[in-house]
C-alpha positions in Angstrom: -11.0 -9.8 -7.0 -9.5 -6.8 -8.8 -6.2 -6.8 -10.6 -3.1 -5.4 -8.7 -2.4 -1.7 -9.5 1.0 0.1 -9.4 -0.1 1.4 -5.9 -0.5 -2.2 -4.7 2.9 -3.0 -6.0 4.3 0.0 -4.0 2.4 -1.2 -0.9 4.0 -4.6 -1.1 7.5 -3.1 -1.8 7.2 -0.9 1.3 5.9 -3.8 3.4 9.0 -5.9 2.3 11.2 -3.3 4.0 10.1 -4.6 7.4 10.5 -8.2 6.5 12.7 -9.9 9.2 12.4 -7.1 11.7 10.4 -9.0 14.3 9.3 -7.3 17.5 10.2 -3.6 16.9 8.2 -0.5 16.5 7.3 0.1 12.8 6.6 3.8 12.1 5.0 4.5 8.7 4.6 8.1 7.5 2.2 8.4 4.6 -0.8 6.4 3.3 1.0 3.7 1.4 3.6 3.1 4.2 0.8 2.9 6.7 -1.1 0.3 4.6 2.3 -1.5 4.1 3.0 -1.9 7.8 -0.4 -3.2 8.5 -0.1 -5.6 5.6 3.3 -6.9 6.9 1.8 -7.3 10.4 -1.2 -9.2 9.0 0.9 -11.6 6.9 4.6 -12.3 7.1 5.7 -10.1 10.1 3.2 -10.6 12.9 5.4 -9.4 15.7 5.7 -5.8 14.5 4.5 -3.2 16.9 2.6 -0.3 15.3 0.2 2.4 16.3 -3.2 3.8 15.3 -1.5 7.1 14.4 -2.2 8.5 17.9 -1.1 6.8 21.1 -2.3 3.2 21.0 -0.3 0.1 19.9 -2.8 -1.9 17.9 -3.4 -5.6 18.5 -5.0 -6.0 15.1 -5.0 -3.7 12.0 -7.7 -1.2 11.2 -8.5 0.5 7.9 -6.3 3.6 7.2 -9.4 5.8 7.0 -11.0 4.5 10.2 -13.0 7.1 12.1 -11.5 8.4 15.3 -14.2 6.7 17.3 -13.9 3.3 15.4 -13.3 0.3 17.6 -9.7 -0.6 18.3 -8.0 -3.5 19.9 -5.1 -2.1 21.8 -2.0 -3.8 23.1 -0.4 -0.9 24.9 -0.5 2.9 25.4 2.3 4.6 23.4 2.4 8.3 24.3 4.7 10.5 22.3 7.3 10.8 25.0 7.8 7.0 25.0 8.9 7.1 21.4 12.2 8.9 22.4 13.1 5.9 24.5 12.3 3.6 21.6 14.3 5.7 19.1 17.4 5.8 21.3 17.2 2.1 22.0 17.3 1.3 18.2 14.2 -0.8 18.4 12.4 1.1 15.6 12.3 1.2 11.9 10.7 4.3 10.3 9.7 4.9 6.7 9.7 8.6 6.1 9.1 10.8 3.0 11.8 12.6 1.1 11.4 15.8 -0.9 15.0 15.1 -2.0 17.4 12.2 -1.7 20.9 11.8 -3.0 23.2 9.0 -4.1 24.3 8.1 -0.5 20.9 8.4 1.1 21.0 11.9 2.6 17.4 13.1 2.7 15.8 16.6 2.7 12.4 17.6 3.9 13.5 21.0 5.2 13.8 23.5 2.4 14.5 23.9 -1.3 17.4 26.2 -2.3 20.3 27.6 -0.3 19.9 27.4 3.5 20.6 31.2 3.9 17.9 32.1 1.4 15.7 29.2 0.4 13.2 29.3 -2.4 10.7 27.3 -0.3 10.4 26.2 3.3 9.1 22.7 3.9 8.6 20.7 7.1 11.9 21.3 8.8 14.3 18.5 9.6 11.8 16.9 12.0 13.0 13.6 13.3 15.3 12.8 10.4 18.7 13.4 12.2 17.7 11.3 15.3 16.1 8.5 13.2 19.0 8.0 10.9 21.7 7.7 13.6 19.7 5.5 15.9 17.8 2.9 14.0 16.9 1.7 10.5 15.3 4.2 8.2 13.6 3.8 4.9 12.0 6.3 2.5 8.9 6.4 0.4 8.9 8.8 -2.6 5.7 8.7 -4.7 7.0 11.0 -7.4 10.4 9.8 -8.8 12.1 12.5 -10.9 15.4 14.4 -11.1 13.8 16.9 -8.7 13.5 14.3 -6.0 16.6 12.1 -6.8 19.3 14.7 -6.8 23.1 14.9 -6.9 23.2 16.6 -3.6 20.3 17.6 -1.2 19.8 21.3 -0.5 19.6 20.5 3.3 20.5 17.4 5.1 17.5 16.3 7.2 18.3 12.6 7.3 21.9 11.5 7.4 23.2 9.5 4.4 26.1 7.1 4.3 28.7 9.7 3.4 27.8 11.9 6.4 27.5 9.4 9.2 29.2 10.8 12.4 32.1 8.8 13.6 31.0 6.2 16.2 27.4 6.1 14.8 28.1 3.8 11.9 26.9 0.7 13.8 23.5 2.3 14.4 23.1 3.7 10.9 21.1 1.9 8.2 19.2 3.2 5.3 17.2 0.0 4.5 15.2 0.8 1.4 14.0 3.6 -0.8 10.7 2.8 -2.6 9.4 5.1 -5.3 6.5 4.9 -7.8 9.1 3.5 -10.3 11.2 1.0 -8.4 13.0 -0.2 -5.2 16.5 0.9 -4.2 19.0 0.0 -1.5 22.6 0.8 -0.6 24.1 -2.7 -0.6 27.2 -1.7 -2.6 30.9 -1.4 -1.5 30.7 2.4 -1.1 27.0 2.4 0.1 25.9 4.3 -3.0 22.3 3.8 -4.2 21.6 0.6 -6.1 18.5 -0.3 -8.2 17.0 -3.3 -6.5 13.9 -3.9 -8.7 11.7 -2.1 -11.2 8.0 -2.0 -10.9 6.0 -3.9 -13.6 5.6 -1.7 -16.7 8.7 0.4 -15.8 12.0 0.0 -17.6 15.5 0.4 -16.2 16.1 3.2 -18.8 13.1 5.1 -17.5 14.4 5.0 -13.9 18.0 6.0 -15.0 16.5 9.0 -16.9 14.4 10.1 -13.9 17.4 10.0 -11.5 19.7 12.9 -11.1 22.8 10.9 -10.3 24.5 7.8 -11.4 22.8 4.7 -10.1 24.4 1.3 -9.5 22.5 -0.9 -11.9 23.1 -4.6 -11.8 23.2 -6.6 -15.0 20.0 -8.3 -14.2 17.3 -6.2 -12.4 14.2 -8.2 -11.4 10.6 -6.9 -11.3 9.1 -5.9 -8.0 6.9 -8.7 -6.9 3.1 -8.3 -7.1 0.8 -9.0 -4.1 -0.4 -12.5 -3.6 -4.2 -13.0 -3.7 -4.2 -13.1 0.1 -2.2 -9.9 0.3 -4.4 -8.1 -2.2 -7.5 -9.0 -0.1 -5.7 -7.6 3.0 -4.7 -4.4 1.1 -8.3 -3.8 -0.1 -9.6 -4.4 3.5 -7.1 -1.9 4.9 -7.9 0.7 2.2 -11.5 0.1 1.1 -11.8 3.7 -0.3 -8.6 3.3 -2.4 -6.7 6.2 -0.8 -3.5 4.6 -2.0 -4.5 5.4 -5.6 -4.2 9.1 -4.7 -0.5 8.7 -4.1 0.3 6.5 -7.1 -1.7 6.4 -10.3 -1.9 3.4 -12.7 
């Protein structure tokens, strides 16, 4: 069996974000989050509900590069419209991307530069506002730098802890931020970002230098855990072509 890569560490870190969620809809966006959900469902979180990326809730995982006509064991039909009911019910945990994220977890995937005259247009806010005021949201950021971890986002797509509308606090939770360097949470008195773990081979100083705001750094920061032998086998079966290595090198 091959040795765990940095990408495998990131898959496990993302999977851990869904630990303890039970029977909810897990919505991964991106290759590594998609592998992570299927890893969690295959091992420690078997009650997760997840789709094939289209409109079927799967009864068992399939490889992330499975052909459109590959066999699937489905548990239910999950059309797009149904997701709005799930979002509003709070029975969902999404892991989105973030072009920018700030100290209190506000996320930007809409534009770079001033809103009135941006330097670049991106995806638009998409589902960020509704996700972040209705159910748990996590973020996967494969390129950790001062360009992505910024003092203040250029546009708020996902709502951070300092911008939660009054009355929505009980529905708002930014669970985890996972990057190619480490894992972060907001389990601090003021809900500012905290360094939760560093990936093997990465130092705390490297993460601090690559972050554009002051992080909460505990006195003792553990390493992100590697996959077990069983988990590594599952990861390799879910991603036989190594697509995860395109998102994270090393």
